N, C-alpha and C positions, 0 to 999 in steps of 0.2 A: 139404816136397818145392818144389824149385825149376820154374819153367815159364818157357819162351819161347813168345811168340805168333807165329805165321805170318801176318802181315798180308794178307788176301786177302778183304776186305770179308765177304758173306755166306759165304763158304768158309774164313775164318780158322779156325785151330785151335791147339792146345797142343802143344807139346814138352815133356813132363813127365818130370822127373828123379826117379825112384821106386826106390831101392836097396832090394832086398828084394821087388820085385814078384813074380817066379816063383822067387827063390832063398829066401824066407823070409817071405811075403806076410802080412798082418794084415787087419782090417777096413776100414781106411782104403783100401787099394788095392781092395777089393771094390766099395766105394761110387764111387771113382773110375770104375772101368770101367762100373758099372752106369749111371753118367750119360751115358754116350755110346752107349748099345746098346739094342736092342729086347727082345723077349721070346726071340728065337732067334738062335743064331750058329752060325758054320761056320768051324773052325779049320784053317788049313794050315800044315803043319810039314812037316820032313824026319826022315828015319830017326835021324840023329844027336841034333837037337834035342829030338825028340819024348820021346826017351828021359830026358832030364834035365830038362824043364820042363813037359810036358803036363800032367801029373797036378796039379801045383801050381796051373796056370792053370785046369783045370776046376774044381777045388775053388772058385776065385774066383768062378766064374760061377753058382755056386749051383743052384737046380732049374730053370735056363733049358733050352730045348731046346737041345742042342748036339750037332753032328755033327763029325767029323774027317777030313781026308784027309791022309795021309802020303805024301810024294813022295819018291822017290831023292835022295841029297845029291850035288850036282854042277851045274858051269855047264852040262854037257852035257845037261842034263834042262830047261834053261830054253827050251822049246818050245811050239808049237801043241798038240802032243800032249797037254801036262799041262794046258793049259787046256781043252781039250775033255773030259778025264778029270773035271777039277774041276767044270765045269759039268753033266756027266752026274751026278754025285754030289749036286748042289745040286737039280737037278730030281728025281731019284728020291726025295730025302729030302723033297720037298715046301717047299722054301725059297722064299719070296715075296720082294717088293721091301721088305718090312720086315726082312729079315735083315741080320745083320752079320757081315761076314767078318772074322777075326782073322788076321794073319801073324805067326807065332812062328817066327823064324827070322832067318838072314842075307839078304843081298842077291838071291838067287835067289828064296827063299821070297817076300820082300816084293815083288819085281818081278812074279812069276807071280800073286800073290794080288791085288794091286792091279789088273793088267791083267783078272784074272776079275772082280773087283767092277765095273770100268769097263764090262763089256761084258754082265754078267749082267742080263737083263730091262733092259737100257738103263742100267744103272748102280745099285748099291747101296752102302751105306755099307762103310767099311773101317777097322779100326784096326790100325795097326803096332806090333808089340812086336819090335823088332831086337836080335838076341842076338849079334851080331858086331861088332867096332869099327868095319869098313867101312861096315856098314849103320846103324850109329847115327849116324856122322858124314855119311853121304852119301845112300844110296840110300832110306832110310826118309822122308827130309825132300825134299818139292818136287813131290811127285804123278807123277813120272815113272813110268810103267810100261811093261814091254816084255819080249818074248821076242826069242831070236836066229834068225836065217836063216844058211843055210850060207856065204852071200856077204857078211853083215855082222851086226856085234853091235847089237842092240836096234832092228832095223829094224822090227819090228812091235808098235806098241803105241799108248798114250794117255795123255793128262794126266788124272789122277783123283786129287784130295787126298783126304787121310785124313781121318777124324773127328777122330783123336788119334793122336800117336807117344808111347810109353811107354817109358823107357830104365831099364833096370836095369843099371848098370855091374858089378855083381857077377856078371853072365853072363860077362864078360870073362875071369875066373879060370880058366875051362874051356875056354878056346880053346888051340889048338896054337900054338906059338911062331910058325909059318909063318902062319897065319892073322891071329894078332895084328899081326906086322910089316905084313901086306898091307894093312889098315886104317890103318896110319900112313902110307902112300903119299898117301891122300886129305888127311889132316891136313897133310903137308907142302905139297900142292897149295893147300889154302885159305890157309897162311901166304904161300907164294910168290905167290899172286895179288892177294892183298888186305890184308896186314897185315904190315910189316916187324917190329913189336914182337913179335908172336906167333911170327914165325920166329926171333927172337933168343930168346924164350921155350923155344922147343924145343930150342934148341942147349943152353940154360943146363941144362935139364931132363932131358936125353936118357937119362941113367942111371936117374932115378926112374921115368921113362915106361917103360923096359924092363923095370923090376922090378915094373910094374904096381901102384905105389903108388896106393890108390883116391882120395886127395885129388888127387892128380895127375892120375888119368884124368877126374875130375869136371871139374877146371878146364879140361883139353884138349879134351873133348867138348863142353861148355858153349860154349867159345870158337869152336870150328869150326861148331856149329849156330847161333851167331849170326850168323856170317858168312854162312852158306848162308840162312839165313831172310831177313835183309835183301835178298840178291840175287833170291831166288824172290819175295818181296814186290814187287819193282820190276818183275820180268819174269816172269810166271808160266808163259808158253808159249815161253821162248826166242826172242822176235823181237828181242832186243837184248843186254843186258849179262848175261843169264842164262848166254850161251854162254862166258863167261869161266870158268865151272866146269868146262869141258871141256879146261883147260889140261893138255896131254900127253895127251890122250885120242884125238885124230887117229892120233897115232903108235901110242899104246897099243892101240887096238881093232884096228889093222892087225896088230899082234904078236899078239893073241888069235886072231883070225880065221884067220892063217895059221899058227899053231902048233897048232890044235885046240883048242876050248873046253874049258877045264879042264886043260889042260897047263900053262899059266902061269895064275896066279890073276890076277884083275882088278887088285888092288893092285900086284901085281909088275909088269904090264904098264904100270900107271899110272906107277909109278917108273921103268921104262925110258923111257916117254914124256916124262915130265918133263925127262929127261937130254937126249933129242933136241929137245924144245922149246927148252931153255936153248941148246943148241948151235946150232940154227937161228937163234935171236935174236941170238946173237953173229956169226953169219956174215952176218946180215942187216944188222948194224950197229945194232941196236937195245939191246943188252944189254952191259954192260961184261964184259971177259973173265974177271974174277974169280968171277962170279956162279956159274957151272957148277960150280966146285971147291967151294964153299959148299953147292951144292945135293948134289953127291956125298957129302960128309962126312956130311951129316945122313942122307942115304939109307941109307948105309954104316952109321952107328950104329945105325940102325933095323933092321940085318939085311935089307934090300933090294937087289934087283940094279940095277947101273948099266949093264950092258952086256946086249944083244940075245941070244935064242936063236942059235944055229949053224943054217945051211942057208936062210936067208931070201934070196930072190932080188929084186935092186933093183927090175926091172919090175913083178914082181908086188906088192911091196910099195907103190910108188907107185899101183898101180892100186886096191889096197885102201883107201888113204889117200883117192883119189877118189871112193868110195862112201860117205865119212863124211856122217853126218847134218847136218852144218852146211854141206855143199857146196850152193851154189846153182847156177842156169841158168849165172852167170856163171863158175863154177868152185869149186876149193877155197877154204875160209876156215880160217886157224889162229889159235889165241890165241898171242900172244907177249908175251915178259917185257919191259918197259921197265927194270926194276929189281926187285930182291926186294921183294915187297909192292906191286907196280903191273903189271898185264897189260893187254892190249887184244885185240880181236878185230879181224883184218884179213882182207882179199881181196886185198891187194897181195902177192902171193907172187913172193919172189925164187925163180925157178926154179933158177937156178945154185947158190944158197945150199942150197936143199931137197935138191937132188941129192947136193951134198957132203956135207950131214948124212946121209942115207941111206946113200950110199956108205961114209962113215967108221964109222957104227955096225956097218952089214952085213957090211963086208970084214974088219973087226978082229974078229968074233965068232969 
């Protein structure tokens, strides 16, 4: 089993690559999980994932006290109501500070479970077992937990690092084509902001990736996780360069919020946001004009949208961007591209260029 360590002093933890964890597990996986949990666990999953992987996971837990909460499937359920329900179940079942929460599912399940772990009795342990590509390369790593508010995505949350993240890439074989492609948006983001060689590798291997070749998926997920682990280790609570991981997200979150959570998948919104960020970077004269075309080619090869949904209004869109988490009292901050593989965070916003980018994408939708 390969592993990567997210280096955070006494909160360091491993990202373990464990094919077969919940798709065909054996004793080694049981020992792996046992090393990071106490005598009682509380599993959170959703209706879709539980039907596939809950029973194999429960077999790994042996005779530990284990309770399960099954939440509805979808971004629209990433709410405080779900946190309230989970905490109610934890209390009713008598779970203490020694319990370990396990998130079995995609990004919504991971965020919900992580936030519940952060606030239950002021913090309990959580293990992430992400089952989607997007959650394996993004939301399960780094300790960001949150729920949505009608006025903004991920506006209510906490930083709460997991005890362990365990990847079973074989779960990706059961993803729908749309969900699989949505995860690829975050992978393109990692390459675009941090590693030109990775971007070129994605270009060279796009057919094998779309065919879900296992060896190719392992290489890709490990590469993305290493990029994220290094950035998180250098800036755990996003006071500096961790904000780079939000490339495309200020635009993308506005698209999600205004379209209605769940209408556009998060990865699809990120793909649109990457195109808008690249366009803005060209208009503000930080990026060469040929770069957006490279971005569009790769996103299109991965069956991701490069144009925004119809019906979005410029003024409302700009207002939604202004409520972004990265905004400060001085105003909006954006992640811009200097080159493929090189990004930076700036609060020096070219207002004309920003309005031109928003107008270009919204008016041509």
